[in-house]
Residue frames relative to the residue before (quaternion, step in Angstrom):
aa qw qx qy qz dx dy dz
M 1.0000 0.0000 0.0000 0.0000 0.00 0.00 0.00
N 0.2922 -0.7522 0.5636 0.1764 3.61 -1.02 0.74
K 0.3968 -0.7684 0.4599 0.2016 3.50 -0.52 1.31
T 0.6169 0.5561 -0.3355 0.4445 3.54 1.07 -0.85
L 0.6720 0.4731 -0.3032 0.4824 3.63 0.88 -0.91
F 0.6414 0.5379 -0.3339 0.4333 3.59 0.94 -0.79
K 0.6630 0.4917 -0.2943 0.4817 3.58 1.06 -0.79
S 0.6056 0.5501 -0.3433 0.4613 3.48 1.18 -0.73
N 0.6481 0.5224 -0.3244 0.4493 3.59 0.98 -0.80
I 0.6265 0.5091 -0.3462 0.4781 3.62 1.05 -0.72
K 0.6475 0.5111 -0.3230 0.4639 3.64 0.90 -0.71
S 0.7026 0.4991 -0.2598 0.4356 3.52 0.95 -0.93
N 0.8082 0.2928 -0.1184 0.4970 3.52 1.04 -0.78
W 0.3698 0.7596 -0.4758 0.2448 3.58 1.26 0.24
G 0.6187 0.5681 -0.3451 0.4187 3.61 1.13 -0.76
V 0.6621 0.4785 -0.3024 0.4911 3.59 0.99 -0.91
F 0.6552 0.5249 -0.3181 0.4404 3.56 0.94 -0.80
A 0.6598 0.5070 -0.2979 0.4678 3.51 0.97 -0.87
F 0.6316 0.5454 -0.3233 0.4462 3.59 1.01 -0.87
I 0.6940 0.4708 -0.2773 0.4688 3.57 0.81 -1.02
V 0.6225 0.5109 -0.3398 0.4859 3.66 0.99 -0.77
G 0.6754 0.5131 -0.3157 0.4253 3.57 0.90 -0.85
M 0.6365 0.5366 -0.2963 0.4681 3.52 1.08 -0.83
L 0.6413 0.5144 -0.2898 0.4900 3.52 1.04 -0.97
M 0.6449 0.5373 -0.3275 0.4337 3.60 0.86 -0.81
I 0.6138 0.5218 -0.3345 0.4890 3.56 1.08 -0.78
Y 0.6925 0.4430 -0.3115 0.4766 3.71 0.81 -0.77
V 0.6177 0.5441 -0.3407 0.4542 3.58 0.99 -0.81
S 0.7062 0.4301 -0.3026 0.4741 3.67 0.68 -0.94
T 0.6683 0.5132 -0.3163 0.4358 3.64 0.97 -0.73
S 0.6425 0.5218 -0.3260 0.4568 3.55 1.00 -0.82
I 0.6957 0.4589 -0.2949 0.4672 3.61 0.86 -0.88
S 0.6666 0.4818 -0.3467 0.4509 3.66 0.87 -0.78
M 0.6407 0.5374 -0.3462 0.4253 3.66 1.11 -0.47
F 0.5791 0.6108 -0.3738 0.3897 3.54 1.19 -0.42
D 0.0285 0.7648 -0.6429 0.0302 3.53 -1.03 0.84
P 0.3801 -0.7663 0.4745 0.2077 3.62 -0.30 1.23
E 0.7130 0.4911 -0.2625 0.4261 3.54 1.18 -0.43
S 0.7470 0.2559 -0.1589 0.5927 3.40 1.46 -0.28
A 0.1941 0.8015 -0.5439 0.1553 3.69 0.99 0.67
D 0.6514 0.5171 -0.3370 0.4414 3.63 0.98 -0.68
A 0.6486 0.5092 -0.3363 0.4548 3.50 1.13 -0.69
M 0.6058 0.5489 -0.3601 0.4496 3.55 1.12 -0.60
D 0.6335 0.5325 -0.3059 0.4707 3.49 0.98 -0.94
A 0.6485 0.5120 -0.3051 0.4735 3.61 1.08 -0.72
M 0.6164 0.5489 -0.3313 0.4571 3.53 1.11 -0.70
F 0.6557 0.4693 -0.3097 0.5039 3.60 0.94 -0.86
A 0.6166 0.5689 -0.3620 0.4064 3.64 0.99 -0.72
M 0.6267 0.5720 -0.3213 0.4204 3.58 1.17 -0.45
L 0.5856 0.5603 -0.3422 0.4755 3.51 1.38 -0.40
P 0.6625 -0.4998 0.3495 0.4350 3.70 -1.17 0.49
E 0.5413 -0.6652 0.4258 0.2885 3.55 -0.86 1.06
G 0.6304 0.5557 -0.3131 0.4424 3.67 1.02 -0.89
M 0.6912 0.4717 -0.2851 0.4673 3.58 0.96 -0.92
I 0.5887 0.5817 -0.3363 0.4493 3.53 1.06 -0.81
K 0.7512 0.4351 -0.2261 0.4419 3.50 0.72 -1.15
A 0.6344 0.5679 -0.3081 0.4244 3.47 1.13 -0.79
F 0.7327 0.3858 -0.2104 0.5196 3.57 1.16 -0.75
G 0.6200 -0.6160 0.3253 0.3612 3.54 1.23 0.41
F 0.5632 0.6051 -0.3999 0.3960 3.65 1.20 -0.01
I 0.0272 0.8355 -0.5435 0.0766 3.63 0.77 1.07
S 0.7630 -0.1544 0.1502 0.6095 3.48 0.99 -0.98
L 0.3039 -0.7933 0.5068 0.1466 3.57 -0.72 1.08
G 0.4494 -0.7158 0.4441 0.2973 3.53 1.30 -0.09
T 0.4535 -0.6969 0.5056 0.2303 3.54 -1.30 0.37
D 0.7012 0.3703 -0.2673 0.5475 3.61 1.26 0.00
L 0.6647 -0.5506 0.3181 0.3921 3.53 -1.15 0.59
T 0.6341 0.5402 -0.3532 0.4258 3.66 0.94 -0.64
T 0.7257 0.3877 -0.2603 0.5052 3.63 0.72 -0.97
Y 0.5709 0.5646 -0.3987 0.4431 3.66 1.10 -0.48
L 0.6813 0.4991 -0.2899 0.4503 3.58 0.84 -0.92
A 0.6569 0.5401 -0.2691 0.4520 3.43 1.06 -1.04
G 0.6854 0.4585 -0.2636 0.5005 3.59 1.07 -0.77
Y 0.7142 0.4643 -0.2830 0.4408 3.61 0.93 -0.77
L 0.8186 0.3040 -0.1507 0.4634 3.58 0.82 -0.87
Y 0.7521 0.4548 -0.2366 0.4143 3.62 0.94 -0.79
G 0.5827 0.5762 -0.3935 0.4166 3.57 1.26 0.07
F 0.8194 0.1097 -0.0381 0.5613 3.62 1.18 -0.53
I 0.7141 0.5095 -0.2707 0.3966 3.54 0.60 -1.26
L 0.7469 0.3753 -0.2039 0.5097 3.60 0.81 -1.03
I 0.5852 0.4906 -0.4111 0.4979 3.53 1.20 0.46
V 0.7242 0.4938 -0.2541 0.4089 3.53 0.73 -1.10
F 0.7155 0.4606 -0.2932 0.4359 3.62 0.76 -0.95
P 0.6603 0.4624 -0.3508 0.4766 3.59 0.95 -0.57
I 0.5272 0.5997 -0.4018 0.4483 3.61 1.20 -0.41
I 0.6635 0.5332 -0.2950 0.4342 3.54 0.85 -1.05
Y 0.6536 0.5048 -0.2888 0.4844 3.56 1.04 -0.87
T 0.6654 0.5328 -0.2780 0.4428 3.49 0.93 -1.01
I 0.6577 0.5287 -0.2916 0.4505 3.55 0.88 -0.98
I 0.7003 0.4628 -0.2666 0.4736 3.58 0.84 -0.92
V 0.7261 0.4616 -0.2577 0.4398 3.54 0.76 -1.03
A 0.6588 0.5200 -0.3227 0.4376 3.61 0.79 -1.01
N 0.6667 0.4938 -0.3293 0.4508 3.58 0.95 -0.71
N 0.6484 0.5232 -0.3085 0.4589 3.60 1.12 -0.76
L 0.6240 0.6220 -0.3407 0.3281 3.57 0.96 -0.76
V 0.8168 0.1212 -0.0383 0.5628 3.59 1.06 -0.87
A 0.7395 0.4470 -0.2836 0.4159 3.58 0.42 -1.11
R 0.6751 0.5176 -0.3107 0.4240 3.50 0.91 -0.92
H 0.6039 0.5564 -0.3316 0.4645 3.50 1.20 -0.77
V 0.6624 0.5059 -0.2949 0.4672 3.57 0.96 -0.95
D 0.6722 0.5349 -0.2893 0.4223 3.53 0.93 -1.13
R 0.7317 0.4248 -0.2215 0.4849 3.57 1.02 -0.89
G 0.5564 -0.6262 0.4082 0.3628 3.58 1.17 -0.25
S 0.5248 0.6573 -0.4138 0.3483 3.63 1.22 -0.36
M 0.5232 0.6368 -0.4310 0.3672 3.60 1.11 -0.43
A 0.5802 0.5946 -0.3748 0.4115 3.67 1.13 -0.63
Y 0.6583 0.5153 -0.2955 0.4623 3.54 1.02 -0.78
L 0.6291 0.5207 -0.3197 0.4805 3.58 1.08 -0.74
L 0.7393 0.4357 -0.2248 0.4617 3.56 0.89 -0.95
A 0.5823 0.5806 -0.3586 0.4419 3.47 1.34 -0.27
T 0.5829 0.5384 -0.3534 0.4955 3.54 1.36 -0.26
P 0.6498 -0.5282 0.3820 0.3909 3.63 -1.27 0.27
N 0.5081 0.6262 -0.4512 0.3823 3.58 0.79 0.97
T 0.4153 -0.7112 0.5187 0.2297 3.53 -0.93 0.89
R 0.6106 -0.5261 0.3909 0.4445 3.62 -1.14 0.32
V 0.5905 0.5749 -0.3624 0.4352 3.65 1.03 -0.73
R 0.6698 0.5100 -0.2883 0.4562 3.52 0.85 -0.95
V 0.6724 0.5019 -0.2891 0.4609 3.54 0.92 -0.94
G 0.6742 0.5030 -0.2733 0.4667 3.50 0.96 -1.06
T 0.6624 0.5157 -0.2960 0.4557 3.55 0.97 -0.75
T 0.6314 0.5389 -0.3191 0.4572 3.45 1.07 -0.77
Q 0.6503 0.5163 -0.2914 0.4750 3.53 1.03 -0.87
A 0.6769 0.4783 -0.2992 0.4727 3.62 0.96 -0.80
V 0.6166 0.5051 -0.3586 0.4858 3.63 1.06 -0.68
Y 0.6643 0.5006 -0.3434 0.4360 3.60 0.80 -0.80
L 0.6304 0.5403 -0.3435 0.4390 3.61 0.91 -0.85
V 0.6915 0.4813 -0.2593 0.4722 3.53 0.89 -1.10
G 0.6966 0.4777 -0.2883 0.4510 3.53 0.86 -0.99
S 0.6379 0.5193 -0.3436 0.4532 3.68 0.98 -0.66
I 0.6352 0.5225 -0.2992 0.4837 3.58 1.09 -0.82
A 0.6506 0.4944 -0.3128 0.4841 3.58 0.99 -0.76
A 0.6198 0.5342 -0.3284 0.4719 3.62 1.06 -0.80
L 0.6343 0.5318 -0.3238 0.4582 3.56 1.03 -0.85
M 0.7042 0.4380 -0.2772 0.4852 3.59 0.80 -0.86
I 0.6156 0.5223 -0.3829 0.4490 3.67 0.93 -0.61
I 0.6505 0.5056 -0.3172 0.4697 3.63 0.97 -0.85
V 0.6725 0.4791 -0.3055 0.4742 3.63 0.85 -0.86
T 0.6789 0.4875 -0.3144 0.4501 3.59 0.84 -0.92
S 0.6448 0.5169 -0.3290 0.4569 3.61 0.96 -0.86
A 0.6413 0.5244 -0.3220 0.4584 3.60 0.99 -0.82
L 0.6818 0.4828 -0.2997 0.4607 3.57 0.91 -0.95
V 0.6580 0.4871 -0.3223 0.4752 3.64 0.91 -0.76
G 0.6951 0.4940 -0.2947 0.4311 3.55 0.82 -1.04
M 0.6829 0.4686 -0.2809 0.4850 3.64 0.87 -0.92
S 0.6204 0.5555 -0.3334 0.4420 3.60 1.04 -0.67
E 0.6920 0.4587 -0.2651 0.4904 3.49 0.96 -0.97
A 0.6450 0.5307 -0.3239 0.4443 3.57 1.01 -0.72
M 0.7772 0.3452 -0.1842 0.4928 3.59 0.99 -0.85
F 0.7955 0.1001 -0.0470 0.5957 3.61 1.11 -0.69
A 0.1113 -0.8350 0.5361 0.0546 3.61 0.57 1.16
G 0.8324 0.2279 -0.1675 0.4766 3.54 -0.97 0.98
H 0.5968 0.5864 -0.3694 0.4044 3.61 1.15 -0.15
L 0.7021 0.4305 -0.2867 0.4894 3.59 1.08 -0.54
E 0.3176 -0.7163 0.5883 0.1998 3.56 -0.99 0.86
I 0.2878 -0.8424 0.4364 0.1310 3.38 0.18 1.44
G 0.6202 0.5513 -0.3462 0.4377 3.63 0.95 -0.87
K 0.7039 0.4565 -0.2702 0.4724 3.59 0.71 -1.06
F 0.6385 0.5496 -0.3193 0.4340 3.54 1.02 -0.90
L 0.6798 0.4943 -0.3089 0.4451 3.58 0.91 -0.82
V 0.6024 0.5493 -0.3372 0.4708 3.52 1.18 -0.71
L 0.6374 0.5102 -0.3333 0.4715 3.61 1.02 -0.81
N 0.6808 0.4773 -0.3072 0.4629 3.58 0.91 -0.74
L 0.6101 0.5421 -0.3541 0.4567 3.59 1.10 -0.57
V 0.6595 0.4892 -0.3036 0.4833 3.57 0.97 -0.86
T 0.6313 0.5286 -0.3285 0.4627 3.53 1.04 -0.77
L 0.6307 0.5221 -0.3312 0.4689 3.54 0.99 -0.76
L 0.6554 0.5067 -0.3211 0.4589 3.62 0.91 -0.86
V 0.6268 0.5181 -0.3330 0.4772 3.63 1.00 -0.73
L 0.6719 0.5019 -0.3075 0.4496 3.56 0.85 -0.95
I 0.6569 0.5195 -0.2970 0.4587 3.59 1.02 -0.87
T 0.6465 0.5362 -0.2981 0.4535 3.53 1.04 -0.81
V 0.6443 0.4980 -0.2886 0.5035 3.56 1.05 -1.00
A 0.6431 0.5045 -0.3261 0.4750 3.62 0.92 -0.88
G 0.5731 0.5687 -0.4002 0.4335 3.66 1.02 -0.67
I 0.6412 0.5301 -0.3454 0.4342 3.68 0.93 -0.69
S 0.6593 0.4970 -0.2854 0.4866 3.49 1.03 -0.90
F 0.6387 0.5231 -0.3094 0.4719 3.57 1.06 -0.71
L 0.6098 0.5591 -0.3087 0.4693 3.57 1.09 -0.83
A 0.6733 0.4791 -0.2803 0.4885 3.53 0.97 -1.01
S 0.6136 0.5400 -0.3435 0.4626 3.64 1.02 -0.60
C 0.6996 0.4581 -0.2548 0.4855 3.58 1.01 -0.78
I 0.6632 0.5057 -0.3241 0.4466 3.62 1.06 -0.63
F 0.7889 0.3097 -0.1414 0.5115 3.60 0.88 -0.99
S 0.3609 -0.7252 0.5610 0.1707 3.51 -1.03 1.08
D 0.6347 0.4588 -0.3245 0.5305 3.63 1.17 -0.42
A 0.4455 -0.7299 0.4644 0.2303 3.52 -0.74 1.15
K 0.5983 0.5747 -0.3320 0.4488 3.53 1.24 -0.49
L 0.6716 0.4670 -0.2938 0.4945 3.50 0.97 -0.83
S 0.6228 0.5645 -0.3142 0.4413 3.52 1.07 -0.76
L 0.6854 0.4665 -0.2658 0.4920 3.48 1.07 -0.93
A 0.6006 0.5860 -0.3309 0.4317 3.55 1.11 -0.69
F 0.7424 0.3358 -0.2195 0.5365 3.65 0.87 -0.82
G 0.6674 0.5254 -0.3165 0.4223 3.58 0.98 -0.82
A 0.6946 0.3816 -0.2482 0.5570 3.56 1.28 -0.47
G 0.6474 0.5734 -0.3318 0.3769 3.56 0.91 -0.79
I 0.6916 0.4853 -0.2914 0.4486 3.54 0.89 -0.88
P 0.6833 0.4587 -0.3228 0.4674 3.71 0.82 -0.82
I 0.6206 0.5337 -0.3355 0.4663 3.58 1.10 -0.71
A 0.6299 0.5260 -0.3227 0.4716 3.56 1.07 -0.80
F 0.5682 0.5738 -0.3618 0.4659 3.60 1.11 -0.73
V 0.6670 0.5061 -0.3087 0.4513 3.61 0.81 -1.03
M 0.6894 0.5122 -0.2666 0.4374 3.53 0.83 -1.15
F 0.6528 0.4979 -0.3257 0.4689 3.58 0.93 -0.83
K 0.6257 0.5362 -0.3086 0.4752 3.65 1.02 -0.79
M 0.6830 0.4781 -0.2924 0.4685 3.56 0.88 -0.84
V 0.6484 0.5095 -0.3091 0.4738 3.56 1.03 -0.73
A 0.6774 0.5067 -0.2920 0.4462 3.53 0.95 -0.92
D 0.6487 0.5132 -0.3141 0.4660 3.59 1.19 -0.52
L 0.5955 0.6253 -0.3779 0.3340 3.57 1.16 -0.39
S 0.8071 -0.0822 0.1021 0.5756 3.56 1.02 -0.76
E 0.5732 -0.6081 0.4141 0.3608 3.52 -1.17 0.58
K 0.5661 0.5921 -0.3936 0.4172 3.63 1.24 -0.45
V 0.7705 0.2883 -0.1882 0.5365 3.65 1.02 -0.48
E 0.3148 0.7995 -0.4705 0.2006 3.51 1.23 0.31
F 0.5594 0.6338 -0.3715 0.3839 3.61 1.23 -0.52
F 0.5386 0.6365 -0.4019 0.3785 3.57 1.25 -0.30
K 0.5306 0.6537 -0.3942 0.3685 3.58 1.32 -0.41
Y 0.6036 0.5879 -0.3246 0.4298 3.54 1.23 -0.60
F 0.6730 0.4707 -0.2844 0.4946 3.62 1.31 -0.26
S 0.7253 0.4080 -0.2539 0.4930 3.62 1.24 0.21
L 0.4528 -0.6830 0.5031 0.2744 3.56 -0.90 0.95
Y 0.6215 0.5917 -0.3374 0.3871 3.59 1.15 -0.61
T 0.4861 0.6329 -0.4414 0.4102 3.54 1.37 -0.16
L 0.6196 0.5502 -0.3754 0.4152 3.61 1.03 -0.54
L 0.6119 0.5236 -0.3708 0.4625 3.61 1.21 -0.22
D 0.1427 0.7871 -0.5702 0.1868 3.51 0.56 1.28
T 0.2963 -0.8120 0.4717 0.1739 3.55 -0.03 1.33
D 0.6221 0.5339 -0.3807 0.4279 3.64 0.93 -0.68
K 0.6911 0.4771 -0.2735 0.4690 3.59 0.82 -0.96
I 0.6369 0.5306 -0.3310 0.4508 3.59 0.98 -0.73
L 0.6909 0.4670 -0.2871 0.4714 3.54 0.90 -0.92
N 0.8340 0.2946 -0.1110 0.4532 3.60 0.92 -0.72
D 0.7517 0.3386 -0.1991 0.5297 3.61 1.18 -0.13
S 0.2466 -0.8174 0.5036 0.1323 3.60 -0.12 1.26
S 0.6159 0.5404 -0.3591 0.4468 3.55 1.09 -0.60
Y 0.6169 0.5134 -0.3466 0.4855 3.68 1.05 -0.66
V 0.6185 0.5263 -0.3525 0.4650 3.67 0.94 -0.79
L 0.7159 0.4633 -0.3029 0.4255 3.54 0.71 -0.94
T 0.6262 0.5613 -0.3123 0.4419 3.56 1.04 -0.76
I 0.7377 0.4051 -0.2336 0.4870 3.53 0.69 -1.11
S 0.5841 0.5712 -0.3824 0.4318 3.61 1.06 -0.55
L 0.6560 0.5244 -0.2871 0.4607 3.52 0.99 -0.99
I 0.6500 0.5229 -0.2946 0.4661 3.54 1.04 -1.02
L 0.6875 0.4896 -0.2784 0.4583 3.61 0.92 -0.87
V 0.6288 0.5260 -0.3317 0.4667 3.57 0.99 -0.74
V 0.6795 0.4665 -0.3003 0.4800 3.62 0.84 -0.94
A 0.6357 0.5237 -0.3380 0.4554 3.62 0.94 -0.84
S 0.6822 0.4903 -0.3010 0.4512 3.58 0.89 -0.85
V 0.6209 0.5182 -0.3520 0.4712 3.61 0.98 -0.75
V 0.6522 0.5186 -0.3247 0.4476 3.59 0.94 -0.88
L 0.6872 0.5276 -0.2765 0.4159 3.56 0.81 -1.05
Y 0.7236 0.4131 -0.2676 0.4838 3.50 0.80 -0.99
S 0.6250 0.5229 -0.3588 0.4553 3.66 1.01 -0.75
L 0.6371 0.5172 -0.3270 0.4686 3.62 0.96 -0.84
G 0.6216 0.5459 -0.3348 0.4511 3.61 0.97 -0.89
V 0.7102 0.4373 -0.2900 0.4694 3.61 0.73 -1.01
S 0.6346 0.5364 -0.3396 0.4407 3.63 0.99 -0.78
I 0.6560 0.5064 -0.3052 0.4692 3.61 0.96 -0.81
F 0.6345 0.5030 -0.3174 0.4936 3.57 0.94 -0.98
N 0.6696 0.5121 -0.3263 0.4276 3.67 0.82 -0.78
K 0.7681 0.3908 -0.1776 0.4752 3.67 0.98 -0.82
K 0.6496 0.5539 -0.3586 0.3777 3.62 1.02 -0.49
S 0.5438 -0.6111 0.4801 0.3167 3.52 -1.30 0.65
L 0.1442 -0.7976 0.5846 0.0366 3.51 -0.92 1.04
A 0.2384 -0.7730 0.5656 0.1603 3.53 -0.70 0.99
I 0.2706 0.7682 -0.5158 0.2658 3.49 0.23 1.39
């Protein structure tokens, strides 16, 4: 890994990172402040008054009556999917394809760095920054929950939920990274690197609308983020975690390999 390039990535993308973290902090603080352990049923009833299709599409199928399931239902069905996608789409495209498209990759490769080292550095930055994003969000959620509702959050289960969420986000980001390595044109990289993750979100939303279109869930990686199973079924967590880790390794390794072997017009 190249430390100079890694630091350059931090400087180049800190604005996007800060914006996404800021937006998530707003939702985190709002979601926790809205929780009232004595009127959780009333809150569920309030959401029930909204159109059923909209509720299901945005992942608010049930907010639960305790803090853990409430946060799982409020944040992990849509919000903690969409905002990281925005970050991933922008950053993954910038890491490889944009450098090639603008010609700046020539300067990187003119230094004593192999393509594998450059590609690996970019992959490590993408994974590391997503992990940092989730660590900040998780820490804020746990800290604020304990400060406002001490003892109400099942921290162990909640950390597992966030770990699985992180693995899903890293895997989806691997698709965007692979697209960035395959295409030298930044527009094509963005089209596929953004199109596939967005399609995953759309398929998940459609699948949640009705049992008649539930089969769409098989076309989305986000279907694996089943909060109920993650919170209550350890075997499910182990199985999908292994699948996601393997898929991530394959995607990032394939991306670096393709970048290493392809012809670059630089």
